[in-house]
N, C-alpha and C positions, 0 to 999 in steps of 0.2 A: 459583412458576415456576422451573424449572431454569435454570442459567446457559447462555446461548447460547455457541456457539463463537466465538472471536475469531480472525481470520485476518490474516496479513501476506502480501500478494501482490507479486511483482516484475513490474510491468507492462511494463517494457522499452521499448516503443515504442507510439505510438498505433495502428500497423498491426495490433496484436493485436485491435483492435475489429472489423476486417474479416476477419481470418484465422481459419482452423480449423486448429489444431495441437495438440500434446500439452499445451501450457500452457493454452490456452483450453478444451480438453476436461477438464482437471483442475478448472478453475474451474467449468465447467458441472456436473461431477459433485459438486463441493462444494455448489453451490447446490441441487442436487436432494436431497442427503442431509440437510442441516441442517433443523431445524424452522423453519417460517416465522417470521421475526423480526417483532417489533413495529415496528422501524425499523432502519436501518443508519447507523452513525456512521463516517465515513471520515476518517482522517488521511492526506491526500495530499501527496506531495512538491511538488505544483504550487501549493499555497496556502502559499507561503513568504513571510512578511511580517514586519512589525515589531511585531506584537501577537498575543495569543491571542484567538481569537474563534470563535464557532460560528454557522453559518448559521441564520437564524431566520425566513426567509420561507416563506410557504405554498406557493409554486410556484417552486422554484429554476430558474434558466435553465441550459441546457446550454452549457458554455463550450468553445470550440475554441481552446485555448491552445497553438498550434503553427503552424508554417508549413513549406512545402516538401513537403507530402504530397498524395496524390491527392484530387481533388474529392469523391469518394464519402465520404471521411472527414469532410469539413466538412458533409456532409448528415446525419450521424447526430444524432439527437435522443434524449435519455433523459429523458422527461417525468415522472419520479417526483415525487410531492408532497414537500413539506417537512413539518416538525412543529414549529411555533413553541412549543407547550407543552413538548415534550421539550427544546428548546433552553434554555428557562427553567430546567427541572429540572437540566440539566447545568451551567449557569452557577452555580446555587445549590449543587449538590453539591460542586464542587471548591473552594469558598471555604475559606481566604482567597486562594487563587490567583484572580486576576482574569481571567475569560474574558468578553469582550464579546459582544453580540448583533449579528450582521450581518444587517440587514433588507433590503439591496438591492445590495451591491457585488459579492458573489461568487455562487456557484451550485454546479453540479456540473461539475468540470473533468475533463479526459481521464484523469487518474490514477485517477479514480473510475469514470467511465462505460465506459472501455475494458475494465475488469474486470466491471462489473455487467451489461453487455449480454450477457455469457455466463452469469454466475452467476444472475442474476435478470432474464431478458430481458423480462418483462412490464412492468417499470418501475412496478409497482403497490404497492411498499413505500416508505414515507417514507424519504428520504435526507437526512442532514445531513453537513456537513463541519466539521472542526475545523482551524483554521489552525495552521501551525508558526511559532512565534515565533522569528525568526532572531536575536533579541538575547539569547536565553537559552542557558545551558550545557546539556550533555547530561544532567546530573543532573536538571535541571528537567523535561525531557521524559519521562525514565524515571519520575520521581515523579508527574507528572501522569497518566501511564498507569496507575500504581497507584491513583490517586485515582478513576479512571474505572471501576474494577472493579465497583462496585455497579450500574452501568448494565447490565451483562450480566445481573444478577439480575432486571432489569426486562424481559428479553426483547429487548434491543437487541444486534444483531450489530456488533462493532467491528472495523473493517478498517484496517490500515495498508498504504498503497499506495506502494511505492518499490522500490529495488533495493539489495541489500547491496553490490554492486559496480556502479558507474555512472561510467565515465570515457569521455566522448564524444571526448575528444582522442586516445584510443588506439584508437578503432574501426578494425577491419580488415575491410573488406567481403569479403575472400577467406575469412573464417572465419565464415560465417553461423550455424553451430551449434557453435562451439568457444569455449573460454576459454583465455586465456593462462595459463601456469603460475602467475604471481603472482596472477591473479584467482581461480583455483581454490584456491590456498593460503589466501587470505584468506577466501574464501567457506566453505571447510571449517572454518576456525577459528571463524568466526561461527556456523556450524551446531552445532559442538560446544558453544559457550557457550549458545546459545539453547535447545537441547534438553536440556542437563544442568544449567546454572547461570545462568538468565536474570538473576539479580540482579547478575551480574558483567558485563553487556553493555557498560556504560559504559567498561570497561577496554579495549575494542577500539579506542577512540580513540588509545590509546598504542601500538598494534601497528605494527611497522616498515613494514607494507604499507598502513596506513590511508590515507595521503595519496595513494597510487596508486589505491586502490580507491574512495575517496570524496574527490576533489579539491575538491568542494563538498559540504556535509553534507546538503543538502535531501533527497536520495533515501535516505540512510541513517537519518535521524532517525525515520521511521515505525516502524522496527524497535525503537526504544527504547520506544515506546508498547506495542507487542506484548509485549516482554519485561517491561515493568512490569505488564501484565495477568497474564502467566504467573506472575510472582513473587508478586503479591498473592494469586492463587488457589492457589499451590503446586501447579500443574499442570505436567505434562510437555507440551512442544510437540513436534509431529511435522512432518517435511518432507512437504508435499503433493506437490510436484513440484520437480525441480531441473534445471539445465541452464544453457547460456550462449549468448550471441548476440554475434557480431562481435568476439569476443576479450575485450572489456572490459566486458560487461554480464552480470551474474548474473541468472538468472530464478528463483532459488529462492523458493518460497512455503512458509509454515508455517501450521499450524492448532493451535488449542487445542480440546479437547473433541470432536475429530473424528478418527477413525482415519485412517491414511495411505491415500490412494487411489493406486493404481498406474496411471500412464499406459501406453498401449500401447507395447511395446518397439519401438524403431526408428522411431517416428513423429516425424520431424524437422520442425521448423518451416520454412516456405517462406522463400526469400530475401526480404530486405527492400529496398525501393526506396532509391536513393541520395538522400541529403539533404545540404544544405550542411555542410561540415566544421566550421563554427563554431556549428552548431545546438546550443544548450544547454537548450532548453526542451522536453525530451521525458521 
């Protein structure tokens, strides 16, 4: 079986689950173009915990891990099955790295379903999540991404869900579709590394703008897994869609093994609802 594409999506906000915009259209086009996966493994910014684990339940629950958003968003369900056998295979594959099996505590969080409701709306493909171990350095995540490369050969689509630039403290509601100069500068530097030299992605942690772009590392780390996959496969990554939201969020998404899809020119995303200024769980 040929290797499946691996994708890194910038989900930005849960509202993308309800919206139709150039980002969600790019995700939809991606889902229509790639071969049907055996399963989907997602590294989501929102399962950021103190251990490495993979969901291993047969029917993962839909998690609404946010607040301050419209009621319609809490009504979304993504009833995709799990795949306990694949979870076992992944845990065995990455040894001696220890990845535990989560049988009941997690499920499918909005970092996953806000993208998949567009890319794979039927929710009929098994979905697993791999947690981000907050206690580990960047090298660990990059190397674990490399160790996951054989999973693609088994027909599994691997998705990293996060944002290269994610600074909620700097959000400017007057800039719904714009990025601050510093956000664009860091996002462009990351794009250059990811598309030309993914093995160097960890060095972005030392960039002078990193602390501004990623004041907490949770949304940035999924990119390390994507870069690890690209490096292991010696493949060139491509930008699927790019753009910004509220000044301090990058919406850039990348693909492996899938040519660049061009969103409609001038199709801007709609305004987002105001949420509490201290909201950090998006």
